[in-house]
C-alpha positions in Angstrom: -0.2 0.2 0.0 2.8 2.2 1.0 4.2 2.4 -2.7 1.0 3.6 -4.4 1.3 6.8 -2.6 3.3 9.7 -1.7 2.2 9.7 1.9 4.0 12.6 3.7 1.6 15.3 2.6 -1.2 13.5 3.2 0.4 12.7 6.5 0.7 16.2 6.8 -2.8 17.4 5.9 -4.2 14.7 8.2 -2.1 15.9 11.2 -2.8 19.4 10.6 -6.6 18.8 10.3 -6.7 16.4 13.3 -4.9 19.5 15.2 -7.8 21.7 14.1 -10.7 19.5 15.4 -9.4 19.5 18.6 -8.4 15.7 18.9 -4.8 13.9 19.8 -5.0 10.5 17.9 -0.8 10.0 17.8 0.9 9.3 14.9 0.8 5.2 14.4 -3.4 6.0 14.0 -2.5 8.9 11.7 -0.4 6.3 9.9 -3.1 3.5 9.9 -5.7 6.4 8.6 -3.6 7.2 5.6 -2.7 3.0 5.4 -6.9 3.0 4.7 -7.2 5.6 2.2 -4.4 3.7 0.3 -6.3 0.9 0.5 -9.7 2.9 -1.0 -7.7 4.7 -3.6 -6.1 1.3 -4.8 -9.9 -0.3 -5.2 -11.2 2.6 -6.0 -9.7 2.5 -9.5 -11.6 -0.8 -10.2 -14.3 -0.6 -8.0 -15.4 2.9 -8.2 -16.2 3.0 -5.0 -16.4 7.2 -4.4 -16.8 10.1 -7.0 -13.5 11.3 -4.8 -10.6 10.2 -6.8 -7.4 12.7 -5.6 -6.3 11.4 -2.5 -5.4 15.0 -1.2 -9.4 15.3 -1.7 -10.1 12.4 0.2 -8.0 13.1 3.3 -10.9 16.4 4.0 -13.8 14.7 2.5 -13.4 11.4 4.0 -11.0 11.0 6.9 -11.2 14.7 8.7 -15.3 14.6 7.5 -15.3 11.0 9.2 -13.3 11.9 12.5 -15.0 15.1 12.9 -17.7 13.4 15.1 -15.5 11.3 17.0 -15.8 13.3 19.9 -19.7 12.2 20.3 -19.0 8.4 20.1 -20.1 6.6 23.2 -20.9 3.4 24.4 -19.3 -0.2 23.7 -20.7 -0.9 19.9 -21.8 1.4 16.8 -23.7 0.4 13.8 -22.8 2.4 10.6 -25.5 2.2 8.4 -25.1 2.9 4.3 -21.3 2.6 4.9 -20.7 2.3 1.1 -16.6 2.5 1.1 -16.8 2.3 5.1 -16.8 6.1 6.1 -17.2 7.1 8.6 -17.3 3.7 10.1 -13.6 2.5 8.9 -11.8 5.9 9.7 -13.7 5.9 13.5 -12.8 2.1 13.9 -9.6 2.9 13.8 -9.3 5.7 15.8 -11.7 4.1 18.4 -10.3 0.3 18.4 -12.0 -0.2 21.8 -15.7 -0.1 20.3 -17.4 -3.1 18.4 -18.4 -1.8 14.8 -20.6 -3.1 12.1 -20.5 -1.9 8.4 -24.3 -2.4 7.2 -24.2 -2.0 3.1 -26.7 -3.3 0.1 -23.8 -2.8 -2.3 -21.7 -5.9 -2.8 -18.5 -4.8 -4.4 -18.6 -2.0 -1.5 -19.0 -5.0 1.1 -16.2 -6.7 -0.5 -14.2 -3.9 0.0 -15.0 -3.4 3.6 -14.3 -7.1 4.2 -10.4 -6.5 2.6 -10.2 -3.3 4.9 -10.6 -5.0 7.9 -8.3 -8.0 6.9 -5.6 -5.4 5.8 -5.8 -3.4 9.0 -6.5 -5.4 11.4 -9.8 -4.6 12.7 -10.6 -7.4 15.0 -13.8 -5.8 16.5 -15.5 -4.6 13.0 -17.9 -7.0 11.3 -19.2 -6.3 7.8 -22.7 -6.9 6.9 -24.1 -7.2 3.2 -28.2 -6.6 3.6 -30.2 -3.9 3.1 -31.2 -2.0 6.3 -34.6 -2.7 6.3 -34.3 -6.8 6.1 -31.4 -7.2 9.2 -31.9 -7.7 12.4 -28.7 -8.0 14.8 -28.4 -10.3 18.0 -27.9 -7.1 20.1 -28.7 -3.8 19.7 -26.5 -1.1 19.2 -25.6 1.6 21.6 -25.4 4.3 18.8 -25.9 4.6 15.1 -23.9 6.1 12.2 -24.9 7.5 8.8 -23.5 9.8 6.7 -25.0 11.2 3.6 -27.5 8.2 3.5 -31.0 9.2 3.1 -33.4 11.7 4.9 -33.3 12.0 8.6 -36.8 10.7 9.4 -36.1 7.1 7.5 -32.4 7.1 8.9 -34.5 7.0 12.1 -37.1 4.8 11.3 -34.2 2.4 9.9 -32.6 2.8 13.2 -35.2 2.0 15.1 -35.3 -1.8 15.0 -30.9 -1.5 15.4 -30.7 0.7 18.4 -31.1 -0.2 22.4 -33.1 1.8 24.4 -31.6 5.0 25.0 -29.5 4.1 21.6 -28.5 7.1 20.0 -28.1 8.2 16.1 -25.5 10.2 14.9 -26.7 11.3 11.4 -23.9 13.5 9.4 -25.9 15.4 7.1 -24.7 18.7 4.7 -27.6 20.7 4.1 -30.2 20.8 6.6 -33.7 22.1 6.4 -36.2 22.9 9.4 -38.7 20.3 7.3 -36.5 17.6 7.7 -35.8 18.1 11.1 -39.7 18.5 11.9 -39.9 14.8 10.5 -38.6 12.9 13.2 -40.5 10.0 14.0 -42.3 9.3 17.3 -40.1 7.8 19.8 -37.3 9.5 18.8 -36.0 13.1 20.4 -34.0 15.6 19.3 -30.7 16.0 21.4 -29.0 18.9 19.5 -27.6 19.7 15.9 -24.0 20.4 15.8 -22.3 22.6 12.9 -19.5 20.9 12.2 -15.8 22.7 10.9 -14.1 20.1 8.7 -10.7 21.6 7.8 -10.6 21.6 4.2 -13.9 21.7 3.8 -15.0 25.0 5.5 -16.8 26.3 2.9 -19.6 23.3 2.8 -22.3 23.2 5.4 -21.7 19.8 7.8 -23.7 19.2 10.7 -24.2 16.7 12.9 -28.0 15.7 14.3 -28.2 13.9 17.2 -31.5 11.8 17.9 -32.1 9.5 21.0 -34.4 6.7 21.0 -36.8 6.7 24.1 -37.3 3.6 26.3 -40.6 2.3 25.9 
């Protein structure tokens, strides 16, 4: 992996971005983030996993964007719905290896990439599930659910309902966010907060984190 990219400028940008986010990941974890990016670049040439082609752009748009929600992670388990190329699940799993992660996606080639990333990056606590969200039920419900650019907020919440434990939380990453979408939160969920994210390299783009809590019965 290391031979396919000039890692130094990517590490420099990632290091500066992580510092701007107020995170302290340490050099070994930063190196592992670039390992993931290198794997994504390699597979993207054949499998078209993401429309972003330039590794430099991937640092901001995929790595830093994912890591921007790291301070809101809590609990022992999380499921990343519509994970696609493993975003934000894999960067977060690398940054928080003590947490059990499940990546859920209905696209076969993206699930195969996630599985390969799990193996090559040594993510022992990460599970890949190839399924539609409405068709899959976990053996044990999750403490948190993440979703990035997946679907409308109300649909995310409805999909999350059978996957979350009572008191579990949805962390929905949204770009533009309307009052209409916020008003469509389904019954049983409470809006905890809407956080405006400032992602280094994406300062001119809107980024929001919407936190929803599934109320106990």
